[in-house]
GUKOLTOR-58755 format. One record per atom (N, C-alpha, C): y, x, z. Coordinates in pm, whole numbers. Example, Ala and Ser with C-alpha at 12.3 -4.5 7.8 and 13.67 -1.06 7.14 Angstrom:
<atoms>
+--------+--------+--------+
|     py |     px |     pz |
+--------+--------+--------+
|   -569 |   1319 |    780 |
|   -450 |   1230 |    780 |
|   -330 |   1320 |    780 |
|   -225 |   1285 |    708 |
|   -106 |   1367 |    714 |
|      3 |   1290 |    787 |
+--------+--------+--------+
</atoms>
This chain:
<atoms>
+--------+--------+--------+
|     py |     px |     pz |
+--------+--------+--------+
|   -119 |     83 |      0 |
|      0 |      0 |      0 |
|    125 |     88 |      0 |
|    232 |     34 |    -51 |
|    360 |    105 |    -52 |
|    412 |    113 |     90 |
|    462 |    231 |    127 |
|    510 |    251 |    264 |
|    660 |    274 |    275 |
|    723 |    317 |    165 |
|    867 |    342 |    170 |
|    918 |    370 |     29 |
|   1048 |    373 |     14 |
|   1112 |    419 |   -108 |
|   1134 |    568 |    -89 |
|   1068 |    651 |   -171 |
|   1073 |    797 |   -153 |
|   1210 |    854 |   -188 |
|   1262 |    819 |   -306 |
|   1392 |    869 |   -346 |
|   1457 |    775 |   -447 |
|   1586 |    794 |   -465 |
|   1661 |    727 |   -570 |
|   1722 |    837 |   -655 |
|   1746 |    808 |   -780 |
|   1802 |    906 |   -871 |
|   1951 |    879 |   -893 |
|   2030 |    986 |   -885 |
|   2173 |    978 |   -914 |
|   2195 |   1055 |  -1044 |
|   2233 |    985 |  -1152 |
|   2252 |   1053 |  -1279 |
|   2375 |   1143 |  -1275 |
|   2365 |   1260 |  -1337 |
|   2474 |   1356 |  -1333 |
|   2485 |   1436 |  -1462 |
|   2605 |   1476 |  -1497 |
|   2627 |   1562 |  -1614 |
|   2611 |   1708 |  -1576 |
|   2651 |   1744 |  -1455 |
|   2655 |   1883 |  -1411 |
|   2580 |   1894 |  -1278 |
|   2455 |   1936 |  -1283 |
|   2373 |   1938 |  -1162 |
|   2427 |   2034 |  -1057 |
|   2483 |   2148 |  -1097 |
|   2536 |   2244 |   -999 |
|   2654 |   2182 |   -924 |
|   2744 |   2118 |   -996 |
|   2859 |   2053 |   -932 |
|   2813 |   1939 |   -842 |
|   2716 |   1860 |   -889 |
|   2664 |   1750 |   -808 |
|   2596 |   1803 |   -682 |
|   2520 |   1909 |   -696 |
|   2451 |   1968 |   -580 |
|   2553 |   2014 |   -476 |
|   2658 |   2077 |   -519 |
|   2762 |   2122 |   -427 |
|   2825 |   2002 |   -354 |
|   2856 |   1895 |   -426 |
|   2914 |   1775 |   -365 |
|   2820 |   1716 |   -261 |
|   2695 |   1690 |   -300 |
|   2602 |   1620 |   -212 |
|   2559 |   1703 |    -91 |
|   2562 |   1837 |   -102 |
|   2526 |   1920 |     14 |
|   2647 |   1954 |     98 |
|   2752 |   2006 |     36 |
|   2867 |   2053 |    113 |
|   2957 |   1940 |    163 |
|   2979 |   1838 |     81 |
|   3069 |   1731 |    123 |
|   2996 |   1616 |    191 |
|   2878 |   1581 |    140 |
|   2805 |   1467 |    197 |
|   2709 |   1509 |    307 |
|   2673 |   1636 |    315 |
|   2587 |   1685 |    422 |
|   2437 |   1667 |    399 |
|   2396 |   1643 |    276 |
|   2253 |   1631 |    246 |
|   2190 |   1770 |    240 |
|   2058 |   1776 |    252 |
|   1986 |   1903 |    254 |
|   1892 |   1914 |    135 |
|   1876 |   2034 |     82 |
|   1788 |   2056 |    -33 |
|   1642 |   2054 |     12 |
|   1562 |   1971 |    -54 |
|   1417 |   1969 |    -33 |
|   1352 |   2058 |   -138 |
|   1392 |   2041 |   -263 |
|   1343 |   2126 |   -371 |
|   1450 |   2136 |   -480 |
|   1451 |   2251 |   -545 |
|   1540 |   2277 |   -658 |
|   1461 |   2365 |   -754 |
|   1399 |   2303 |   -853 |
|   1308 |   2373 |   -944 |
|   1344 |   2343 |  -1090 |
|   1318 |   2438 |  -1180 |
|   1338 |   2411 |  -1323 |
|   1248 |   2295 |  -1367 |
|   1302 |   2211 |  -1456 |
|   1225 |   2100 |  -1512 |
|   1277 |   2073 |  -1652 |
|   1224 |   2145 |  -1750 |
|   1273 |   2132 |  -1886 |
|   1415 |   2182 |  -1896 |
|   1500 |   2105 |  -1962 |
|   1641 |   2143 |  -1979 |
|   1722 |   2122 |  -1852 |
|   1667 |   2050 |  -1754 |
|   1736 |   2023 |  -1628 |
|   1661 |   2091 |  -1515 |
|   1707 |   2064 |  -1394 |
|   1638 |   2107 |  -1272 |
|   1595 |   1980 |  -1199 |
|   1487 |   1990 |  -1122 |
|   1447 |   1881 |  -1034 |
|   1508 |   1915 |   -899 |
|   1613 |   1843 |   -862 |
|   1684 |   1867 |   -737 |
|   1664 |   1746 |   -648 |
|   1586 |   1763 |   -545 |
|   1558 |   1655 |   -450 |
|   1625 |   1689 |   -318 |
|   1700 |   1593 |   -264 |
|   1776 |   1612 |   -141 |
|   1727 |   1520 |    -31 |
|   1744 |   1565 |     92 |
|   1710 |   1487 |    211 |
|   1839 |   1440 |    276 |
|   1841 |   1314 |    311 |
|   1952 |   1259 |    387 |
|   1917 |   1278 |    534 |
|   2001 |   1347 |    611 |
|   1969 |   1365 |    753 |
|   1938 |   1232 |    822 |
|   1835 |   1229 |    902 |
|   1791 |   1112 |    979 |
|   1738 |    998 |    892 |
|   1705 |   1024 |    766 |
|   1656 |    918 |    678 |
|   1525 |    960 |    612 |
|   1446 |    863 |    571 |
|   1322 |    891 |    499 |
|   1342 |    892 |    348 |
|   1437 |    815 |    298 |
|   1461 |    809 |    154 |
|   1547 |    927 |    111 |
|   1509 |    989 |      1 |
|   1583 |   1102 |    -52 |
|   1666 |   1064 |   -174 |
|   1737 |   1164 |   -227 |
|   1820 |   1149 |   -346 |
|   1781 |   1258 |   -443 |
|   1765 |   1222 |   -570 |
|   1735 |   1319 |   -675 |
|   1854 |   1324 |   -770 |
|   1901 |   1446 |   -799 |
|   2012 |   1466 |   -892 |
|   1953 |   1500 |  -1028 |
|   1932 |   1397 |  -1107 |
|   1859 |   1413 |  -1233 |
|   1889 |   1293 |  -1322 |
|   1897 |   1318 |  -1451 |
|   1923 |   1211 |  -1546 |
|   1808 |   1202 |  -1645 |
|   1741 |   1090 |  -1647 |
|   1632 |   1065 |  -1741 |
|   1687 |   1070 |  -1884 |
|   1614 |   1136 |  -1975 |
|   1655 |   1137 |  -2115 |
|   1677 |    994 |  -2164 |
|   1786 |    973 |  -2235 |
|   1818 |    841 |  -2286 |
|   1895 |    755 |  -2187 |
|   1916 |    805 |  -2064 |
|   1987 |    728 |  -1961 |
|   2124 |    788 |  -1929 |
|   2175 |    871 |  -2018 |
|   2304 |    936 |  -1996 |
|   2418 |    835 |  -1980 |
|   2402 |    716 |  -2035 |
|   2507 |    614 |  -2022 |
|   2518 |    560 |  -1879 |
|   2424 |    593 |  -1792 |
|   2430 |    552 |  -1651 |
|   2525 |    640 |  -1570 |
|   2556 |    760 |  -1623 |
|   2645 |    851 |  -1551 |
|   2784 |    789 |  -1542 |
|   2839 |    788 |  -1422 |
|   2973 |    734 |  -1401 |
|   2977 |    584 |  -1380 |
|   2864 |    525 |  -1342 |
|   2859 |    381 |  -1320 |
|   2844 |    351 |  -1172 |
|   2831 |    224 |  -1141 |
|   2815 |    179 |  -1003 |
|   2668 |    190 |   -963 |
|   2641 |    256 |   -851 |
|   2506 |    272 |   -798 |
|   2462 |    141 |   -735 |
|   2348 |     90 |   -777 |
|   2298 |    -37 |   -728 |
|   2218 |    -16 |   -600 |
|   2289 |      4 |   -492 |
|   2229 |     30 |   -361 |
|   2342 |     59 |   -264 |
|   2307 |     99 |   -142 |
|   2408 |    126 |    -41 |
|   2358 |    234 |     54 |
|   2447 |    325 |     90 |
|   2417 |    424 |    193 |
|   2458 |    364 |    326 |
|   2368 |    366 |    423 |
|   2395 |    309 |    555 |
|   2445 |    417 |    651 |
|   2530 |    375 |    742 |
|   2577 |    463 |    849 |
|   2598 |    378 |    975 |
|   2613 |    445 |   1088 |
|   2633 |    373 |   1214 |
|   2774 |    316 |   1226 |
|   2873 |    389 |   1172 |
|   3013 |    351 |   1189 |
|   3089 |    386 |   1061 |
|   3124 |    285 |    982 |
|   3191 |    308 |    854 |
|   3325 |    378 |    874 |
|   3404 |    336 |    971 |
|   3536 |    396 |    993 |
|   3523 |    545 |   1024 |
|   3434 |    581 |   1115 |
|   3417 |    722 |   1153 |
|   3362 |    804 |   1036 |
|   3266 |    749 |    964 |
|   3208 |    819 |    850 |
|   3311 |    834 |    739 |
|   3390 |    732 |    716 |
|   3499 |    738 |    618 |
|   3595 |    852 |    653 |
|   3636 |    862 |    778 |
|   3728 |    968 |    820 |
|   3664 |   1106 |    800 |
|   3539 |   1120 |    842 |
|   3470 |   1248 |    831 |
|   3455 |   1291 |    685 |
|   3410 |   1200 |    600 |
|   3390 |   1234 |    459 |
|   3522 |   1256 |    387 |
|   3624 |   1180 |    422 |
|   3757 |   1201 |    363 |
|   3808 |   1341 |    395 |
|   3786 |   1386 |    518 |
|   3829 |   1521 |    558 |
|   3754 |   1628 |    479 |
|   3634 |   1597 |    432 |
|   3555 |   1692 |    352 |
|   3590 |   1683 |    203 |
|   3685 |   1596 |    168 |
|   3729 |   1586 |     30 |
|   3660 |   1480 |    -53 |
|   3579 |   1394 |     10 |
|   3515 |   1286 |    -64 |
|   3621 |   1183 |   -101 |
|   3622 |   1142 |   -227 |
|   3722 |   1045 |   -274 |
|   3670 |    902 |   -257 |
|   3746 |    823 |   -185 |
|   3711 |    682 |   -166 |
|   3795 |    597 |   -260 |
|   3729 |    508 |   -331 |
|   3800 |    416 |   -421 |
|   3831 |    285 |   -350 |
|   3767 |    264 |   -236 |
|   3792 |    146 |   -155 |
|   3780 |    187 |     -8 |
|   3888 |    170 |     66 |
|   3888 |    205 |    208 |
|   3802 |    105 |    284 |
|   3763 |    138 |    408 |
|   3679 |     46 |    485 |
|   3736 |    -94 |    497 |
|   3647 |   -190 |    480 |
|   3681 |   -332 |    492 |
|   3574 |   -400 |    576 |
|   3617 |   -497 |    655 |
|   3522 |   -577 |    732 |
|   3505 |   -711 |    663 |
|   3381 |   -752 |    651 |
|   3345 |   -881 |    592 |
|   3248 |   -949 |    689 |
|   3225 |  -1078 |    675 |
|   3130 |  -1146 |    764 |
|   2989 |  -1086 |    758 |
|   2953 |  -1031 |    643 |
|   2818 |   -974 |    625 |
|   2809 |   -827 |    663 |
|   2923 |   -761 |    691 |
|   2919 |   -620 |    730 |
|   3048 |   -547 |    701 |
|   3045 |   -419 |    726 |
|   3160 |   -331 |    713 |
|   3126 |   -232 |    602 |
|   3217 |   -208 |    506 |
|   3183 |   -120 |    395 |
|   3305 |    -46 |    341 |
|   3278 |     60 |    266 |
|   3377 |    136 |    191 |
|   3306 |    183 |     64 |
|   3382 |    223 |    -37 |
|   3322 |    269 |   -162 |
|   3378 |    407 |   -196 |
|   3287 |    501 |   -225 |
|   3328 |    636 |   -262 |
|   3269 |    672 |   -398 |
|   3318 |    782 |   -454 |
|   3261 |    827 |   -581 |
|   3230 |    976 |   -576 |
|   3136 |   1014 |   -661 |
|   3098 |   1154 |   -672 |
|   3173 |   1218 |   -788 |
|   3156 |   1349 |   -813 |
|   3231 |   1415 |   -921 |
|   3204 |   1359 |  -1060 |
|   3091 |   1289 |  -1081 |
|   3061 |   1230 |  -1210 |
|   3121 |   1091 |  -1226 |
|   3186 |   1040 |  -1121 |
|   3245 |    907 |  -1127 |
|   3150 |    796 |  -1085 |
|   3027 |    831 |  -1046 |
|   2935 |    730 |   -993 |
|   2995 |    675 |   -864 |
|   2990 |    544 |   -845 |
|   3046 |    482 |   -725 |
|   2934 |    432 |   -634 |
|   2953 |    452 |   -504 |
|   2852 |    420 |   -403 |
|   2914 |    343 |   -288 |
|   2839 |    247 |   -235 |
|   2881 |    173 |   -117 |
|   2829 |    244 |      7 |
|   2916 |    254 |    106 |
|   2882 |    304 |    238 |
|   2896 |    184 |    330 |
|   2791 |    150 |    406 |
|   2799 |     27 |    485 |
|   2733 |     38 |    621 |
|   2775 |    -53 |    708 |
|   2712 |    -72 |    839 |
|   2724 |   -219 |    872 |
|   2651 |   -262 |    971 |
|   2653 |   -403 |   1009 |
|   2780 |   -436 |   1083 |
+--------+--------+--------+
</atoms>
């Protein structure tokens, strides 16, 4: 039976630039970084999480680069995480907002991909 979602893929044009963003600014850790054809297989670990992130673009899926990520990164406190990531140079396209269903903000990576950061 399925036990978890192992990783999600974040499409990128420049894997080195993306790796620097996700490790230095977002605080993710490298699990593996290996050659894989014309690209590298870069798998990252999110601290305190089981699901990982892969910086890789499937051939024919280049049009996904710079789009909205269909998912959400969870945190304990959106306001505190927003402040911390902003200080590290992460660009937010939407500042924290409270809604009846939760608290969220939206940030983007160097490729223009947009991600939701949320908490209850």
